PASEBA-1860 file (N, C-alpha, C; in nm, 3 decimals):
! residues 194
1> MSDADRKR> 2.870/1.235/1.773/2.793/1.355/1.723/2.891/1.441/1.646 ~ 2.801/1.522/1.562/2.879/1.612/1.477/2.908/1.741/1.546 ~ 2.988/1.826/1.491/3.019/1.963/1.558/2.887/2.040/1.552 ~ 2.794/2.021/1.455/2.670/2.072/1.459/2.581/2.043/1.571 ~ 2.571/1.911/1.611/2.502/1.857/1.727/2.567/1.925/1.865 ~ 2.703/1.936/1.875/2.756/1.987/1.993/2.710/2.144/1.998 ~ 2.704/2.215/1.887/2.659/2.364/1.890/2.528/2.355/1.927 ~ 2.435/2.268/1.880/2.294/2.256/1.907/2.258/2.254/2.045
9> WDQRYRDG> 2.343/2.147/2.127/2.313/2.128/2.255/2.366/2.228/2.333 ~ 2.476/2.284/2.308/2.535/2.408/2.361/2.432/2.533/2.367 ~ 2.375/2.554/2.240/2.285/2.676/2.244/2.161/2.642/2.330 ~ 2.104/2.517/2.342/1.993/2.485/2.419/2.033/2.528/2.561 ~ 2.142/2.513/2.607/2.176/2.574/2.756/2.189/2.707/2.758 ~ 2.256/2.790/2.655/2.266/2.915/2.655/2.125/2.968/2.658 ~ 2.023/2.920/2.589/1.899/2.966/2.574/1.806/2.937/2.695 ~ 1.859/2.863/2.799/1.794/2.838/2.919/1.702/2.732/2.915
17> SYRARPRE> 1.698/2.641/2.803/1.611/2.536/2.789/1.581/2.449/2.915 ~ 1.698/2.428/2.986/1.685/2.329/3.105/1.686/2.412/3.233 ~ 1.660/2.528/3.231/1.677/2.607/3.361/1.564/2.570/3.457 ~ 1.441/2.509/3.406/1.341/2.468/3.500/1.374/2.343/3.568 ~ 1.491/2.270/3.531/1.522/2.146/3.614/1.658/2.166/3.701 ~ 1.653/2.252/3.786/1.769/2.270/3.868/1.801/2.161/3.976 ~ 1.699/2.079/4.014/1.721/1.979/4.105/1.748/1.845/4.050 ~ 1.805/1.755/4.133/1.837/1.616/4.087/1.702/1.545/4.067
25> TVLLQKWQ> 1.721/1.448/3.964/1.608/1.377/3.918/1.548/1.305/4.043 ~ 1.418/1.301/4.059/1.341/1.250/4.177/1.364/1.097/4.200 ~ 1.401/1.031/4.105/1.434/0.881/4.109/1.567/0.876/4.178 ~ 1.659/0.952/4.152/1.784/0.945/4.228/1.765/0.986/4.372 ~ 1.693/1.084/4.396/1.664/1.139/4.532/1.604/1.026/4.617 ~ 1.505/0.949/4.551/1.444/0.840/4.615/1.521/0.730/4.654 ~ 1.617/0.693/4.566/1.705/0.576/4.571/1.837/0.604/4.652 ~ 1.883/0.729/4.666/2.006/0.752/4.708/2.068/0.674/4.817
33> RELPPGRA> 1.974/0.649/4.930/2.028/0.582/5.049/2.052/0.438/5.013 ~ 1.988/0.384/4.918/2.007/0.237/4.888/2.123/0.205/4.787 ~ 2.180/0.317/4.736/2.270/0.301/4.635/2.415/0.289/4.695 ~ 2.516/0.216/4.642/2.640/0.206/4.698/2.721/0.340/4.695 ~ 2.784/0.365/4.798/2.882/0.487/4.805/3.006/0.467/4.715 ~ 3.073/0.566/4.702/3.206/0.551/4.617/3.206/0.644/4.498 ~ 3.259/0.576/4.402/3.275/0.656/4.264/3.158/0.653/4.178 ~ 3.111/0.764/4.129/2.999/0.777/4.041/3.025/0.848/3.921
41> LDLACGAG> 2.946/0.794/3.806/2.954/0.859/3.676/2.817/0.911/3.641 ~ 2.815/1.037/3.614/2.686/1.109/3.551/2.705/1.127/3.410 ~ 2.625/1.047/3.324/2.647/1.063/3.182/2.544/1.148/3.118 ~ 2.581/1.244/3.027/2.502/1.342/2.980/2.449/1.437/3.082 ~ 2.553/1.486/3.169/2.515/1.547/3.297/2.461/1.698/3.263 ~ 2.460/1.754/3.164/2.414/1.889/3.128/2.494/1.990/3.230 ~ 2.400/2.060/3.289/2.447/2.175/3.388/2.477/2.109/3.521 ~ 2.468/1.982/3.542/2.520/1.908/3.649/2.427/1.883/3.766
49> RNALYLAA> 2.294/1.897/3.752/2.215/1.884/3.857/2.223/1.743/3.932 ~ 2.244/1.639/3.880/2.271/1.498/3.940/2.412/1.496/3.994 ~ 2.500/1.533/3.908/2.639/1.523/3.972/2.671/1.610/4.085 ~ 2.618/1.738/4.100/2.625/1.815/4.221/2.544/1.745/4.341 ~ 2.436/1.684/4.316/2.370/1.611/4.417/2.465/1.506/4.479 ~ 2.519/1.433/4.367/2.601/1.306/4.423/2.717/1.349/4.494 ~ 2.788/1.466/4.449/2.914/1.516/4.512/2.858/1.554/4.658 ~ 2.747/1.627/4.667/2.702/1.668/4.807/2.680/1.536/4.904
57> CGYEVDAV> 2.638/1.427/4.846/2.627/1.308/4.907/2.741/1.232/4.946 ~ 2.865/1.277/4.893/2.993/1.228/4.931/3.049/1.129/4.815 ~ 2.976/1.118/4.709/3.046/1.055/4.590/3.167/1.131/4.534 ~ 3.263/1.047/4.473/3.359/1.106/4.393/3.310/1.100/4.247 ~ 3.283/1.207/4.190/3.202/1.221/4.075/3.276/1.246/3.938 ~ 3.263/1.162/3.833/3.289/1.203/3.701/3.160/1.241/3.626 ~ 3.155/1.357/3.574/3.036/1.398/3.496/3.077/1.445/3.363 ~ 2.995/1.375/3.256/3.033/1.399/3.109/2.918/1.448/3.040
65> DIAPFALE> 2.958/1.551/2.954/2.858/1.607/2.857/2.940/1.661/2.748 ~ 2.846/1.688/2.630/2.914/1.743/2.511/2.921/1.904/2.508 ~ 2.822/1.957/2.593/2.792/2.103/2.583/2.885/2.183/2.671 ~ 2.986/2.258/2.608/3.078/2.337/2.688/3.007/2.436/2.798 ~ 2.900/2.505/2.730/2.834/2.606/2.823/2.765/2.534/2.939 ~ 2.714/2.422/2.923/2.644/2.356/3.039/2.757/2.308/3.138 ~ 2.863/2.261/3.085/2.973/2.241/3.188/3.036/2.364/3.252 ~ 3.043/2.475/3.184/3.072/2.597/3.247/2.966/2.631/3.359
73> QARAKARE> 2.837/2.621/3.333/2.737/2.646/3.442/2.757/2.555/3.555 ~ 2.792/2.422/3.527/2.795/2.328/3.636/2.925/2.359/3.721 ~ 3.042/2.392/3.660/3.151/2.414/3.728/3.146/2.547/3.821 ~ 3.064/2.645/3.774/3.035/2.753/3.852/2.942/2.720/3.981 ~ 2.844/2.622/3.957/2.751/2.585/4.070/2.844/2.505/4.178 ~ 2.920/2.427/4.128/3.013/2.351/4.205/3.101/2.437/4.295 ~ 3.166/2.558/4.233/3.235/2.648/4.314/3.166/2.705/4.412 ~ 3.046/2.747/4.375/2.955/2.817/4.485/2.923/2.727/4.594
81> RGLEVNWI> 2.910/2.598/4.581/2.865/2.506/4.676/2.996/2.443/4.758 ~ 3.108/2.469/4.687/3.226/2.398/4.756/3.241/2.266/4.728 ~ 3.189/2.217/4.612/3.187/2.069/4.574/3.297/2.041/4.469 ~ 3.365/1.928/4.464/3.444/1.871/4.372/3.379/1.768/4.282 ~ 3.386/1.798/4.155/3.336/1.710/4.059/3.444/1.716/3.930 ~ 3.475/1.598/3.879/3.549/1.599/3.759/3.459/1.621/3.638 ~ 3.462/1.740/3.581/3.378/1.772/3.472/3.449/1.736/3.350 ~ 3.385/1.654/3.254/3.455/1.601/3.130/3.376/1.640/3.014
89> EADLDNFV> 3.430/1.716/2.924/3.362/1.746/2.799/3.411/1.621/2.700 ~ 3.304/1.560/2.659/3.313/1.448/2.565/3.202/1.418/2.477 ~ 3.222/1.382/2.363/3.113/1.329/2.267/3.073/1.185/2.310 ~ 2.957/1.159/2.366/2.911/1.039/2.402/2.907/0.928/2.292 ~ 2.907/0.976/2.172/2.924/0.877/2.061/3.056/0.810/2.061 ~ 3.153/0.878/2.133/3.301/0.814/2.140/3.341/0.797/2.282 ~ 3.248/0.791/2.374/3.291/0.775/2.511/3.237/0.631/2.561 ~ 3.328/0.562/2.622/3.291/0.427/2.689/3.341/0.436/2.822
97> PANSQYDL> 3.263/0.409/2.929/3.327/0.388/3.076/3.414/0.287/3.084 ~ 3.532/0.298/3.145/3.626/0.189/3.175/3.565/0.083/3.241 ~ 3.597/-0.041/3.221/3.541/-0.163/3.291/3.555/-0.153/3.444 ~ 3.465/-0.183/3.513/3.456/-0.193/3.658/3.522/-0.085/3.731 ~ 3.478/0.045/3.692/3.533/0.167/3.743/3.441/0.238/3.845 ~ 3.305/0.202/3.833/3.215/0.289/3.908/3.120/0.207/4.007 ~ 3.095/0.269/4.113/3.004/0.205/4.204/2.868/0.250/4.171 ~ 2.846/0.356/4.091/2.712/0.404/4.043/2.734/0.478/3.913
105> IVVARYVN> 2.643/0.438/3.827/2.630/0.523/3.707/2.489/0.565/3.686 ~ 2.472/0.691/3.666/2.351/0.757/3.645/2.332/0.824/3.497 ~ 2.217/0.784/3.443/2.182/0.832/3.319/2.049/0.889/3.326 ~ 2.019/1.031/3.310/1.892/1.086/3.326/1.854/1.157/3.198 ~ 1.757/1.091/3.134/1.696/1.156/3.013/1.795/1.163/2.889 ~ 1.869/1.057/2.872/1.958/1.059/2.755/1.959/0.909/2.705 ~ 1.954/0.903/2.579/1.975/0.760/2.527/2.072/0.763/2.417 ~ 2.158/0.660/2.414/2.267/0.644/2.297/2.274/0.490/2.307
113> RRLLPHLA> 2.217/0.434/2.218/2.195/0.289/2.211/2.334/0.216/2.189 ~ 2.424/0.290/2.121/2.565/0.235/2.107/2.628/0.218/2.233 ~ 2.611/0.308/2.323/2.670/0.322/2.453/2.607/0.224/2.576 ~ 2.484/0.189/2.546/2.406/0.111/2.639/2.470/-0.026/2.672 ~ 2.522/-0.106/2.587/2.593/-0.225/2.626/2.705/-0.204/2.711 ~ 2.773/-0.086/2.715/2.895/-0.068/2.796/2.867/-0.025/2.938 ~ 2.738/0.018/2.969/2.722/0.066/3.111/2.733/-0.047/3.216 ~ 2.669/-0.153/3.193/2.689/-0.265/3.296/2.841/-0.290/3.321
121> AGLKPGGA> 2.917/-0.304/3.216/3.069/-0.343/3.232/3.128/-0.234/3.308 ~ 3.091/-0.108/3.292/3.144/0.006/3.363/3.133/0.002/3.527 ~ 3.032/-0.074/3.557/2.994/-0.088/3.711/3.102/-0.195/3.773 ~ 3.143/-0.158/3.905/3.226/-0.257/3.982/3.121/-0.365/4.029 ~ 3.181/-0.472/4.069/3.076/-0.579/4.123/3.010/-0.505/4.245 ~ 2.872/-0.531/4.254/2.784/-0.460/4.357/2.750/-0.331/4.311 ~ 2.806/-0.275/4.201/2.765/-0.132/4.162/2.632/-0.132/4.109 ~ 2.573/-0.002/4.115/2.436/0.009/4.056/2.425/0.114/3.949
129> LLYEHHFR> 2.331/0.091/3.862/2.294/0.176/3.741/2.145/0.225/3.772 ~ 2.141/0.369/3.755/2.020/0.425/3.779/1.981/0.497/3.649 ~ 1.882/0.469/3.574/1.858/0.507/3.443/1.714/0.547/3.437 ~ 1.693/0.673/3.368/1.560/0.726/3.349/1.562/0.790/3.201 ~ 1.460/0.742/3.125/1.451/0.807/3.005/1.294/0.800/2.955 ~ 1.280/0.894/2.859/1.133/0.890/2.783/1.111/0.764/2.707 ~ 0.995/0.710/2.701/0.961/0.600/2.636/0.852/0.635/2.539 ~ 0.834/0.556/2.431/0.732/0.578/2.330/0.592/0.558/2.386
137> TDLEVDGP> 0.505/0.655/2.349/0.360/0.648/2.385/0.290/0.734/2.295 ~ 0.150/0.705/2.287/0.061/0.772/2.210/-0.010/0.888/2.280 ~ 0.033/0.887/2.424/-0.038/0.993/2.505/0.026/1.127/2.491 ~ -0.027/1.248/2.508/0.025/1.369/2.509/0.123/1.401/2.616 ~ 0.239/1.393/2.588/0.343/1.408/2.693/0.459/1.511/2.632 ~ 0.539/1.562/2.736/0.643/1.637/2.676/0.773/1.560/2.658 ~ 0.876/1.615/2.606/0.996/1.544/2.578/1.014/1.536/2.416 ~ 1.118/1.462/2.387/1.134/1.430/2.244/1.020/1.398/2.157
145> KDPEFRLA> 1.020/1.449/2.048/0.901/1.412/1.953/0.949/1.302/1.861 ~ 1.073/1.297/1.831/1.124/1.192/1.738/1.124/1.052/1.819 ~ 1.052/0.962/1.776/1.046/0.831/1.841/1.190/0.777/1.853 ~ 1.281/0.806/1.768/1.413/0.747/1.762/1.486/0.775/1.907 ~ 1.434/0.900/1.959/1.492/0.952/2.082/1.421/0.915/2.207 ~ 1.322/0.821/2.200/1.253/0.746/2.301/1.276/0.606/2.310 ~ 1.271/0.544/2.418/1.289/0.413/2.435/1.155/0.341/2.404 ~ 1.165/0.220/2.336/1.045/0.134/2.309/1.005/0.080/2.453
153> PGELRQQF> 0.869/0.041/2.461/0.826/-0.015/2.590/0.908/-0.144/2.612 ~ 0.952/-0.156/2.725/1.038/-0.269/2.766/1.175/-0.270/2.733 ~ 1.226/-0.174/2.650/1.361/-0.170/2.605/1.466/-0.157/2.707 ~ 1.443/-0.082/2.803/1.532/-0.046/2.896/1.550/-0.185/2.991 ~ 1.439/-0.236/3.027/1.443/-0.365/3.096/1.530/-0.473/3.030 ~ 1.495/-0.489/2.908/1.558/-0.582/2.822/1.702/-0.563/2.808 ~ 1.741/-0.432/2.787/1.877/-0.396/2.764/1.975/-0.432/2.885 ~ 1.919/-0.422/3.010/1.991/-0.442/3.141/1.944/-0.581/3.200
161> AELDIRYY> 1.893/-0.675/3.130/1.842/-0.798/3.197/1.938/-0.882/3.272 ~ 2.065/-0.861/3.241/2.168/-0.940/3.315/2.214/-0.880/3.437 ~ 2.149/-0.758/3.470/2.176/-0.703/3.607/2.065/-0.745/3.693 ~ 2.086/-0.729/3.826/1.970/-0.763/3.922/1.899/-0.617/3.937 ~ 1.770/-0.632/3.864/1.682/-0.513/3.857/1.592/-0.500/3.979 ~ 1.621/-0.409/4.048/1.547/-0.380/4.186/1.428/-0.306/4.166 ~ 1.419/-0.225/4.065/1.314/-0.131/4.044/1.295/-0.102/3.895 ~ 1.173/-0.127/3.836/1.152/-0.087/3.692/1.008/-0.042/3.680
169> REGLVIDP> 0.998/0.071/3.610/0.870/0.136/3.591/0.858/0.204/3.466 ~ 0.752/0.187/3.391/0.716/0.263/3.270/0.583/0.323/3.308 ~ 0.581/0.471/3.309/0.446/0.529/3.316/0.467/0.672/3.312 ~ 0.350/0.746/3.336/0.345/0.876/3.330/0.391/0.943/3.462 ~ 0.469/1.049/3.454/0.522/1.111/3.561/0.504/1.269/3.551 ~ 0.457/1.331/3.650/0.454/1.481/3.643/0.587/1.537/3.701 ~ 0.668/1.602/3.621/0.783/1.668/3.665/0.767/1.764/3.763 ~ 0.866/1.782/3.858/0.862/1.900/3.958/0.819/2.045/3.890
177> DGRNMALA> 0.852/2.065/3.759/0.810/2.174/3.683/0.675/2.173/3.620 ~ 0.607/2.064/3.654/0.459/2.055/3.613/0.446/1.985/3.475 ~ 0.552/1.942/3.410/0.534/1.893/3.268/0.505/1.730/3.290 ~ 0.419/1.680/3.190/0.384/1.549/3.188/0.494/1.468/3.099 ~ 0.542/1.370/3.151/0.647/1.292/3.099/0.602/1.132/3.095 ~ 0.652/1.074/2.993/0.626/0.933/2.988/0.777/0.874/3.013 ~ 0.792/0.815/3.128/0.943/0.776/3.157/0.951/0.628/3.189 ~ 1.064/0.561/3.152/1.108/0.432/3.195/1.211/0.462/3.292
185> QLVAFRNS> 1.205/0.395/3.394/1.293/0.413/3.505/1.342/0.274/3.561 ~ 1.470/0.278/3.586/1.542/0.150/3.620/1.642/0.177/3.731 ~ 1.639/0.093/3.820/1.757/0.085/3.919/1.798/-0.070/3.923 ~ 1.928/-0.092/3.896/1.971/-0.225/3.881/2.120/-0.236/3.934 ~ 2.148/-0.340/3.982/2.266/-0.379/4.039/2.350/-0.496/3.965 ~ 2.478/-0.458/3.966/2.568/-0.574/3.918/2.601/-0.666/4.031 ~ 2.592/-0.800/3.983/2.619/-0.902/4.095/2.755/-0.884/4.154 ~ 2.766/-0.902/4.281/2.893/-0.888/4.348/3.000/-0.990/4.289
193> VN> 2.961/-1.111/4.240/3.037/-1.235/4.207/3.088/-1.198/4.049 ~ 3.025/-1.120/3.971/3.075/-1.092/3.834/3.218/-1.037/3.828
END
């Protein structure tokens, strides 16, 4: 991403664009008990809603985002709640998770097609990937307007076909804030023998 992109994302958080999403993603909340414990990575963590939830559940969390203001907000929330999270400011165009480092990788409403092939390799054997993002549809929904920032139907499933996919859904979802979303959702595990 360019410096202009970093500033744009930072300004979105300063303007309060994501204030209506203070809680963890519903998919993570529903699946948390079935996900392996240990070390977690939250990519494009924003103001930390999923990272804070994971830390409260006992995970050792690395949380990565490009927006400094969002990470400042996340650090403050972590201090208030007495939670430890390793907040990392990084451009995800230049970030690759180390191989076999994480028991869980969470990506919520972010897509970077260059990064996608590296996510499965970042999982430890038996580790899980929980991914949720907007997909392309002709229906009236909120989210990105540019189709480049939406997944094609079936794209998420195809991208992670080498994993053991335990849950996959593409469909309309009403967010807790009442907005209509078209989301592709995936929960998949890396084989223990890989």
